[in-house]
N, CA, C and O of each residue as an XYZ file, in Angstrom:
616
protein
N      -1.857      1.952     10.737
C      -1.126      0.726     10.456
C      -0.564      2.034      9.045
O      -1.020      3.110      8.658
N       0.159      1.512      8.811
C       0.334      1.719      7.325
C       1.162      1.074      6.883
O       2.261      0.936      7.421
N       0.788      0.494      5.722
C       1.687     -1.075      4.964
C       2.921     -0.677      3.875
O       2.603      0.288      3.180
N       3.713     -1.001      3.705
C       4.260     -0.485      2.885
C       5.229     -1.834      1.876
O       5.783     -2.900      2.145
N       5.027     -1.105      0.804
C       5.670     -1.983     -0.716
C       6.395     -3.458     -0.250
O       6.716     -3.934     -1.339
N       6.728     -4.220      0.577
C       7.399     -5.483      0.385
C       6.547     -6.064      1.749
O       6.584     -7.291      1.842
N       5.989     -5.543      2.534
C       5.636     -5.920      3.470
C       4.250     -7.173      3.758
O       3.173     -7.076      3.170
N       4.514     -8.100      4.588
C       3.503     -9.432      4.416
C       2.068     -9.164      4.394
O       1.795     -8.403      5.322
N       1.138     -9.456      3.771
C      -0.287     -8.384      3.656
C      -1.175     -9.315      4.920
O      -1.391    -10.527      4.945
N      -1.591     -8.210      5.951
C      -2.364     -8.722      6.844
C      -3.283     -9.955      7.254
O      -4.319     -9.345      7.519
N      -3.624    -11.546      7.518
C      -4.121    -12.124      6.402
C      -5.901    -11.682      7.616
O      -6.062    -11.270      8.765
N      -6.940    -12.134      6.343
C      -7.555    -12.374      7.332
C      -9.103    -13.096      6.883
O      -9.120    -13.903      5.954
N     -10.156    -12.797      7.492
C     -11.509    -14.038      6.866
C     -12.258    -13.005      7.053
O     -12.312    -12.148      7.935
N     -12.768    -13.183      6.205
C     -14.406    -12.604      6.178
C     -15.595    -13.374      5.596
O     -15.357    -14.513      5.193
N     -16.925    -12.872      5.493
C     -17.503    -13.412      4.841
C     -17.619    -13.334      3.526
O     -16.461    -13.454      3.127
N     -18.286    -13.210      2.645
C     -18.513    -13.358      0.822
C     -20.495    -12.576      0.472
O     -21.007    -11.720      1.194
N     -20.823    -12.881     -0.126
C     -22.129    -12.332     -0.536
C     -23.182    -13.518     -0.378
O     -24.410    -13.503     -0.302
N     -21.664    -15.199     -0.344
C     -22.579    -16.297     -0.286
C     -22.621    -16.367      0.969
O     -23.131    -17.488      0.975
N     -22.507    -16.093      2.184
C     -22.576    -16.528      3.749
C     -20.677    -17.144      3.329
O     -20.100    -17.380      4.390
N     -19.999    -17.332      2.405
C     -19.133    -18.297      2.955
C     -18.077    -17.454      3.543
O     -18.116    -16.224      3.529
N     -16.886    -18.341      4.195
C     -15.474    -17.529      4.451
C     -14.800    -17.126      3.902
O     -13.968    -18.034      3.876
N     -14.186    -15.918      3.011
C     -12.655    -16.403      1.662
C     -11.424    -15.843      3.272
O     -11.775    -15.170      4.241
N     -10.077    -16.413      3.005
C      -9.422    -16.472      3.480
C      -8.253    -16.074      2.849
O      -7.705    -16.783      2.005
N      -7.663    -14.558      3.334
C      -6.904    -14.487      2.147
C      -5.115    -14.724      1.759
O      -4.314    -14.598      0.832
N      -5.213    -15.196      3.358
C      -4.391    -17.076      2.158
C      -4.049    -18.357      2.076
O      -3.078    -19.112      2.128
N      -5.103    -18.329      1.941
C      -5.496    -19.534      1.192
C      -5.095    -18.961     -0.095
O      -4.267    -19.813     -0.420
N      -5.103    -18.039     -1.141
C      -4.203    -17.894     -1.891
C      -3.132    -17.369     -2.096
O      -2.623    -16.983     -3.148
N      -2.709    -17.347     -0.866
C      -1.376    -17.754     -0.955
C       0.324    -19.536     -1.797
O       0.704    -20.580     -1.266
N       0.605    -19.032     -2.823
C       1.249    -20.196     -3.465
C       0.721    -20.451     -4.824
O       1.439    -20.921     -5.706
N      -0.815    -20.077     -5.050
C      -2.145    -20.146     -5.338
C      -1.855    -19.222     -6.724
O      -1.394    -19.659     -7.778
N      -2.367    -17.411     -6.353
C      -2.428    -16.629     -7.244
C      -2.361    -15.340     -6.823
O      -2.520    -15.271     -5.605
N      -2.130    -13.945     -7.526
C      -2.495    -12.746     -7.069
C      -3.886    -12.420     -6.390
O      -4.888    -13.005     -6.804
N      -3.996    -11.320     -5.153
C      -4.835    -10.849     -5.105
C      -5.311     -9.795     -5.229
O      -4.234     -9.202     -5.164
N      -6.482     -8.498     -5.441
C      -6.288     -7.658     -5.634
C      -7.636     -7.402     -4.254
O      -8.599     -8.167     -4.278
N      -7.561     -6.311     -3.154
C      -8.385     -6.708     -2.736
C      -8.577     -5.136     -2.609
O      -7.673     -4.370     -2.272
N     -10.411     -4.601     -3.053
C     -10.253     -2.966     -2.985
C     -11.426     -2.680     -2.323
O     -12.492     -3.095     -2.779
N     -11.348     -1.610     -0.659
C     -11.761     -1.537     -0.610
C     -12.366     -0.414     -0.693
O     -11.635      0.474     -1.132
N     -13.594     -0.040     -0.404
C     -14.698      0.631     -0.451
C     -16.229      1.411      0.321
O     -17.198      0.668      0.479
N     -16.311      2.505      0.644
C     -17.065      2.447      1.312
C     -18.268      1.708      1.553
O     -18.405      0.752      2.316
N     -19.102      2.238      0.842
C     -19.987      1.165      1.231
C     -21.027      1.239     -0.126
O     -21.154      2.039     -1.052
N     -21.683     -0.004      0.259
C     -22.564     -1.062     -1.159
C     -22.916     -0.015     -1.716
O     -22.485      0.916     -1.035
N     -23.478      0.363     -2.607
C     -25.058      0.847     -3.175
C     -24.896      2.641     -3.308
O     -25.601      3.425     -3.944
N     -23.905      2.858     -2.600
C     -23.349      4.597     -2.816
C     -22.654      4.960     -4.379
O     -21.714      4.295     -4.814
N     -23.177      5.948     -5.033
C     -22.804      5.848     -6.310
C     -21.545      6.275     -6.957
O     -21.463      6.576     -8.148
N     -20.576      6.287     -6.117
C     -19.346      6.417     -6.900
C     -18.647      4.794     -6.217
O     -17.428      4.709     -6.363
N     -19.232      3.755     -5.620
C     -18.708      2.897     -5.114
C     -19.470      2.054     -6.033
O     -18.783      1.093     -6.378
N     -20.725      2.056     -6.599
C     -21.325      1.192     -7.195
C     -20.506      1.380     -9.103
O     -20.228      0.434     -9.840
N     -20.361      2.529     -9.346
C     -19.753      2.950    -10.443
C     -18.282      2.084    -10.625
O     -17.888      1.162    -11.339
N     -17.843      2.752     -9.789
C     -16.368      1.685     -9.173
C     -16.326      0.034     -9.492
O     -15.297     -0.549     -9.833
N     -17.559     -0.574     -9.328
C     -17.289     -1.866     -9.321
C     -17.914     -2.272    -10.641
O     -17.587     -3.204    -11.376
N     -18.701     -1.547    -10.760
C     -19.586     -1.792    -12.131
C     -18.362     -2.134    -13.508
O     -18.157     -3.102    -14.240
N     -17.699     -0.655    -13.338
C     -16.760     -0.749    -14.120
C     -14.952     -1.943    -14.349
O     -14.115     -2.157    -15.226
N     -15.200     -2.313    -13.097
C     -14.341     -3.111    -12.182
C     -15.405     -4.523    -13.117
O     -14.735     -4.702    -14.134
N     -15.760     -4.802    -13.140
C     -17.044     -5.708    -13.554
C     -17.006     -5.913    -15.439
O     -16.590     -6.903    -16.041
N     -17.480     -4.859    -15.936
C     -17.709     -4.536    -17.582
C     -15.948     -4.700    -17.747
O     -15.685     -4.585    -18.944
N     -15.043     -4.865    -17.155
C     -13.599     -5.021    -17.831
C     -12.575     -5.694    -16.793
O     -11.480     -5.349    -16.349
N     -13.363     -6.742    -16.613
C     -12.719     -8.515    -15.441
C     -12.160     -8.757    -15.828
O     -11.164     -9.198    -15.254
N     -12.246     -8.707    -17.124
C     -11.135     -9.425    -18.336
C     -10.253     -9.224    -17.997
O      -9.599    -10.223    -17.695
N      -9.528     -7.774    -17.775
C      -8.100     -7.135    -17.155
C      -7.150     -7.587    -15.947
O      -6.018     -7.413    -15.494
N      -8.771     -8.529    -15.637
C      -8.125     -8.311    -14.215
C      -7.573    -10.745    -14.269
O      -6.586    -11.377    -13.893
N      -8.968    -11.165    -14.967
C      -8.487    -12.391    -15.176
C      -7.521    -12.318    -15.868
O      -6.694    -12.946    -15.208
N      -6.998    -11.963    -16.816
C      -5.834    -12.150    -17.801
C      -4.293    -12.243    -17.256
O      -3.339    -12.855    -17.737
N      -4.424    -11.017    -15.502
C      -3.304    -11.641    -14.524
C      -3.275    -12.516    -13.996
O      -2.387    -13.064    -13.343
N      -4.466    -12.808    -14.263
C      -4.696    -14.294    -13.331
C      -4.830    -13.607    -11.455
O      -4.510    -14.151    -10.398
N      -5.106    -12.981    -11.582
C      -6.170    -12.577    -10.069
C      -7.007    -12.649     -9.691
O      -7.907    -12.397    -10.492
N      -7.302    -12.888     -8.778
C      -8.055    -13.409     -7.075
C      -8.373    -12.262     -7.098
O      -7.480    -11.442     -6.884
N     -10.004    -11.690     -7.412
C     -10.172    -10.310     -7.393
C     -11.011     -9.466     -5.968
O     -12.015     -8.917     -6.422
N     -10.911     -9.271     -4.756
C     -12.115     -9.100     -3.574
C     -12.132     -8.033     -2.894
O     -11.176     -7.614     -2.241
N     -13.471     -7.384     -3.012
C     -14.116     -6.217     -2.854
C     -14.149     -5.843     -1.876
O     -15.359     -5.631     -1.799
N     -13.669     -5.489     -0.743
C     -14.115     -4.627      1.155
C     -15.053     -3.882      1.097
O     -14.914     -2.990      0.260
N     -16.195     -3.875      1.785
C     -16.696     -3.141      2.689
C     -16.793     -3.048      4.057
O     -16.124     -3.814      4.750
N     -17.312     -2.464      4.415
C     -18.081     -2.439      6.042
C     -19.308     -3.114      6.528
O     -19.840     -3.463      7.582
N     -19.543     -3.132      4.944
C     -21.760     -3.732      4.473
C     -21.943     -4.740      5.333
O     -20.839     -5.275      5.439
N     -22.784     -5.346      6.063
C     -23.093     -6.996      6.184
C     -23.000     -8.178      5.375
O     -22.620     -8.277      4.209
N     -23.384     -9.011      6.125
C     -23.014     -9.751      4.486
C     -24.411     -9.930      3.324
O     -24.488    -10.633      2.316
N     -25.415     -8.994      3.943
C     -26.626     -9.424      3.181
C     -26.675     -8.807      2.404
O     -27.229     -9.076      1.338
N     -26.046     -7.650      2.710
C     -26.071     -6.059      2.030
C     -25.262     -6.252      1.049
O     -25.298     -5.303      0.267
N     -24.452     -7.174      0.710
C     -23.285     -7.825     -0.047
C     -23.937     -8.291     -1.281
O     -23.694     -8.283     -2.488
N     -24.741     -8.647     -0.593
C     -25.836    -10.674     -1.270
C     -26.435    -10.013     -1.894
O     -26.527    -10.681     -2.925
N     -27.358     -8.443     -2.187
C     -28.242     -7.817     -2.127
C     -27.513     -7.395     -3.463
O     -27.649     -7.840     -4.603
N     -26.500     -6.157     -2.847
C     -26.026     -5.918     -3.874
C     -25.407     -6.078     -5.575
O     -25.676     -5.690     -6.712
N     -24.051     -7.231     -4.578
C     -23.711     -8.492     -5.946
C     -24.918     -8.972     -6.837
O     -24.743     -8.754     -8.036
N     -25.600     -9.321     -6.645
C     -26.880     -9.936     -7.132
C     -27.710     -8.786     -8.293
O     -28.308     -9.144     -9.307
N     -27.527     -7.221     -7.764
C     -28.593     -6.607     -7.988
C     -27.383     -5.542     -8.744
O     -27.915     -4.554     -9.249
N     -25.776     -5.597     -8.904
C     -25.208     -5.352    -10.483
C     -24.306     -6.658    -10.800
O     -23.359     -6.579    -11.583
N     -24.633     -7.790    -10.186
C     -24.498     -8.639    -11.798
C     -22.911     -9.062    -11.525
O     -22.265     -9.441    -12.502
N     -22.076     -8.990     -9.832
C     -20.665     -8.507    -10.075
C     -20.373    -10.476    -10.734
O     -20.989    -11.033    -11.642
N     -19.743    -10.803    -10.243
C     -18.588    -11.796    -10.640
C     -17.062    -12.518    -10.255
O     -16.296    -13.405    -10.632
N     -17.255    -11.231     -9.008
C     -16.504    -11.856     -8.212
C     -16.875    -11.410     -6.590
O     -17.730    -10.693     -6.070
N     -15.831    -12.179     -6.140
C     -16.212    -11.522     -4.634
C     -16.701    -10.842     -3.417
O     -16.299     -9.913     -4.118
N     -17.142    -10.367     -2.349
C     -18.004     -8.957     -2.537
C     -17.953     -9.424     -0.598
O     -18.724    -10.077      0.105
N     -16.618     -8.681     -0.305
C     -16.804     -9.480      1.221
C     -17.199     -8.343      2.101
O     -17.261     -7.169      1.737
N     -17.492     -8.856      3.445
C     -18.203     -8.153      4.207
C     -17.614     -7.219      5.447
O     -18.359     -7.201      6.426
N     -16.634     -6.593      5.539
C     -15.497     -6.124      6.579
C     -16.853     -5.601      7.932
O     -16.943     -4.386      8.109
N     -17.670     -6.395      8.667
C     -18.901     -5.466      8.988
C     -18.787     -5.974     11.023
O     -19.327     -5.592     12.061
N     -17.627     -7.134     10.574
C     -17.886     -7.401     12.849
C     -16.235     -8.369     13.198
O     -16.152     -9.585     13.030
N     -15.469     -7.788     13.525
C     -15.662     -6.136     14.235
C     -15.453     -5.022     13.770
O     -14.304     -4.593     13.661
N     -15.959     -4.693     13.596
C     -16.922     -3.228     11.939
C     -15.426     -2.765     11.657
O     -14.521     -2.383     12.399
N     -15.544     -2.972     10.136
C     -14.536     -2.467      9.437
C     -12.517     -2.648      9.864
O     -11.587     -2.078      9.294
N     -12.463     -3.684     11.083
C     -11.238     -4.392     11.323
C     -10.121     -4.463     10.411
O      -8.983     -3.996     10.458
N     -10.768     -5.202      9.534
C      -9.712     -5.717      8.152
C      -9.266     -3.969      7.504
O      -8.224     -3.412      7.158
N     -10.004     -3.776      7.555
C      -9.864     -1.871      7.137
C      -8.828     -1.495      7.910
O      -7.701     -1.232      7.490
N      -9.115     -1.469      8.810
C      -8.121     -0.804     10.117
C      -7.010     -1.300     10.453
O      -6.202     -0.518     10.953
N      -6.505     -3.135     10.245
C      -5.801     -3.743      9.824
C      -4.451     -3.593      8.825
O      -3.301     -4.030      8.870
N      -5.410     -2.521      7.664
C      -4.904     -2.305      5.699
C      -4.323     -1.013      6.207
O      -3.495     -0.416      5.520
N      -4.858     -0.382      7.803
C      -4.653      1.302      7.657
C      -5.496      1.921      6.557
O      -5.303      3.068      6.154
N      -6.093      1.408      6.259
C      -7.753      2.702      5.351
C      -9.059      2.757      5.729
O     -10.023      2.980      4.996
N      -9.057      2.440      7.488
C     -10.308      3.013      7.863
C     -10.468      4.332      8.608
O      -9.700      4.877      9.401
N     -11.427      4.634      8.241
C     -11.843      5.849      7.864
C     -13.075      6.659      9.951
O     -14.244      6.914     10.240
N     -11.938      6.676     10.543
C     -12.976      6.258     12.199
C     -13.801      7.044     12.147
O     -14.989      6.727     12.197
N     -13.150      8.988     11.964
C     -14.871      9.446     11.860
C     -15.759      9.933     11.142
O     -16.423     10.969     11.185
N     -15.662      8.448      9.991
C     -16.972      8.283      9.367
C     -17.186      6.547      9.470
O     -18.344      6.199      9.239
N     -16.121      5.327      9.815
C     -17.022      4.507      9.664
C     -17.134      3.537      8.673
O     -17.860      2.548      8.771
N     -16.335      3.837      7.596
C     -16.147      3.639      6.712
C     -14.786      3.336      6.327
O     -14.009      4.085      6.920
N     -14.178      2.481      5.522
C     -13.759      2.503      4.611
C     -13.013      3.690      3.317
O     -13.784      4.266      2.550
N     -11.539      3.920      3.228
C     -11.356      4.677      2.558
C     -11.464      4.144      1.081
O     -12.075      3.077      1.134
N     -11.115      4.457     -0.241
C     -11.046      4.632     -1.538
C      -9.864      2.988     -1.602
O      -9.521      3.017     -2.784
N      -9.480      2.293     -1.256
C      -7.834      1.813     -1.163
C      -7.809      0.365     -1.709
O      -8.540     -0.467     -1.170
N      -6.901     -0.039     -2.894
C      -6.350     -0.647     -3.680
C      -5.432     -1.873     -2.428
O      -5.770     -1.960     -1.247
N      -4.641     -2.434     -2.857
C      -3.629     -3.193     -2.375
C      -3.633     -4.738     -3.767
O      -4.140     -5.859     -3.730
N      -2.924     -4.113     -4.672
C      -1.857     -5.910     -4.952
C      -1.402     -6.744     -4.706
O      -0.486     -6.578     -5.512
N      -1.093     -7.904     -4.123
C      -1.078     -8.782     -3.156
C      -0.224     -9.870     -4.457
O      -0.817    -10.422     -5.384
N       1.153     -9.945     -4.203
C       1.555    -11.647     -4.673
C       1.342    -12.226     -4.206
O       1.136    -12.207     -2.993
N       1.232    -13.724     -5.526
C       1.371    -14.726     -4.652
C       2.028    -15.009     -3.327
O       1.733    -15.869     -2.497
N       2.531    -14.529     -3.316
C       3.843    -14.770     -2.337
C       3.397    -14.374     -0.491
O       4.017    -14.624      0.543
N       1.837    -13.549     -0.770
C       1.026    -12.524      0.199
C       2.020    -11.373      0.086
O       1.782    -10.322      0.680
N       2.759    -11.472     -0.405
C       4.114     -9.775      0.058
C       2.833     -8.812     -0.903
O       2.102     -9.210     -1.809
N       2.949     -7.389     -0.245
C       1.916     -6.793     -0.763
C       3.147     -6.294     -2.597
O       4.337     -6.020     -2.754
N       2.385     -6.378     -3.195
C       3.558     -5.183     -4.831
C       3.463     -4.385     -4.942
O       4.427     -3.628     -4.823
N       2.098     -3.893     -5.290
C       1.270     -2.040     -4.835
C       0.473     -1.761     -4.041
O      -0.428     -2.545     -3.744
N       0.571     -0.868     -3.634
C      -0.819     -0.294     -2.926
C      -0.948      1.515     -3.921
O      -0.033      2.118     -4.483
N      -2.663      1.976     -3.768
C      -3.307      3.330     -3.863
C      -3.891      3.241     -2.964
O      -4.042      2.384     -2.093
N      -4.469      4.736     -3.285
C      -5.470      4.917     -2.149
C      -6.157      7.355     -3.280
O      -5.602      8.283     -3.869
N      -7.483      6.969     -2.825
C      -7.826      7.153     -3.409
C      -8.572      8.675     -2.760
O      -9.318      8.182     -1.915
N      -8.765     10.021     -2.685
C      -9.127     10.553     -1.328
C     -10.563     10.424     -1.756
O     -10.947     10.359     -2.924
N     -11.488     10.385     -0.423
C     -12.982     10.468     -0.565
C     -12.818     11.787     -1.676
O     -12.255     12.802     -2.086
N     -14.344     10.282     -1.764
C     -15.657     10.765     -3.071
C     -14.180     11.061     -4.308
O     -14.124     12.278     -4.482
N     -13.438     10.582     -4.863
C     -12.730     10.647     -5.503
C     -12.945      9.146     -6.778
O     -13.457      8.258     -6.096
N     -12.805      8.753     -7.845
C     -13.391      7.319     -7.348
C     -11.650      6.904     -8.601
O     -10.854      7.634     -9.192
N     -11.832      5.115     -8.433
C      -9.804      5.694     -8.871
C     -10.972      4.944    -10.577
O     -12.180      4.830    -10.788
N      -9.321      4.537    -11.616
C      -9.048      4.224    -12.881
C      -8.888      3.175    -12.642
O      -8.463      2.471    -11.725
N      -9.528      3.062    -14.182
C      -8.035      1.475    -14.394
C      -7.399      1.927    -14.606
O      -6.428      1.320    -14.155
N      -7.097      2.718    -15.050
C      -5.400      2.893    -15.642
C      -4.690      2.632    -14.278
O      -3.587      2.090    -14.216
N      -5.413      3.064    -13.159
C      -4.493      3.355    -11.973
C      -4.416      1.665    -11.270
O      -3.463      1.552    -10.499
N      -5.307      0.314    -11.438
C      -5.811     -0.746    -11.657
C      -3.969     -1.485    -12.264
O      -3.193     -2.028    -11.478
N      -3.778     -1.351    -13.273
C      -3.009     -1.387    -14.547
C      -1.898     -1.107    -14.031
O      -0.848     -1.748    -14.065
N      -2.154     -0.064    -13.512
C      -0.043      0.109    -13.062
C      -0.263     -0.499    -12.006
O       0.811     -0.822    -11.501
N      -1.178     -0.841    -11.374
C      -1.048     -1.779     -9.856
C      -0.656     -3.138     -9.990
O      -0.152     -3.744     -9.044
N      -0.935     -3.875    -11.562
C      -1.475     -4.873    -11.433
C       0.391     -5.631    -12.525
O       1.152     -6.596    -12.593
N       0.087     -4.072    -13.174
C       1.443     -4.033    -14.211
C       2.705     -4.959    -13.343
O       3.153     -6.034    -13.743
N       3.286     -3.978    -11.604
C       3.970     -4.431    -10.558
C       3.840     -6.298    -10.659
O       4.173     -6.625    -11.798
N       3.738     -6.634    -10.427
C       2.997     -8.278    -10.633
C       4.151     -8.855    -11.026
O       4.802     -9.707    -10.421
N       4.391     -8.314    -12.149
C       4.953     -8.904    -13.997
C       6.391     -8.027    -13.889
O       7.081     -8.425    -14.829
N       7.168     -6.942    -13.091
C       7.909     -6.459    -13.136
C       9.005     -7.106    -12.390
O      10.115     -6.576    -12.341
């Protein structure tokens, strides 16, 4: 499934690092959401990307968005990962059914059992405003996030 700009973002409910359920539609009418899919917690590029987001979180706060990072790891792994790295945003577990949300967004890599690096910016109405996917092994840049966030005010 390939999502197009202007499509309604598929709803989901996943546990965060605290074991609390987070439902995408709970933000509808409240604030935009940035979904940051990444392959695996504690892997080099993924950790670096999320630490860069953590260190530059003001960029996201100034746009008043909810940032949700998602990988196929369990909520237990996400808890240790988020605590170890000091993440101040939700880290969600797309663990079971394995990678289902990544599949719904068209970014699950079946041959590896993980999601690709992909970012989806969803506006306040739950509509996909922007997306970008990077090749496996390639980190996203903060400039890509800035361009994607700019679509919320365009």
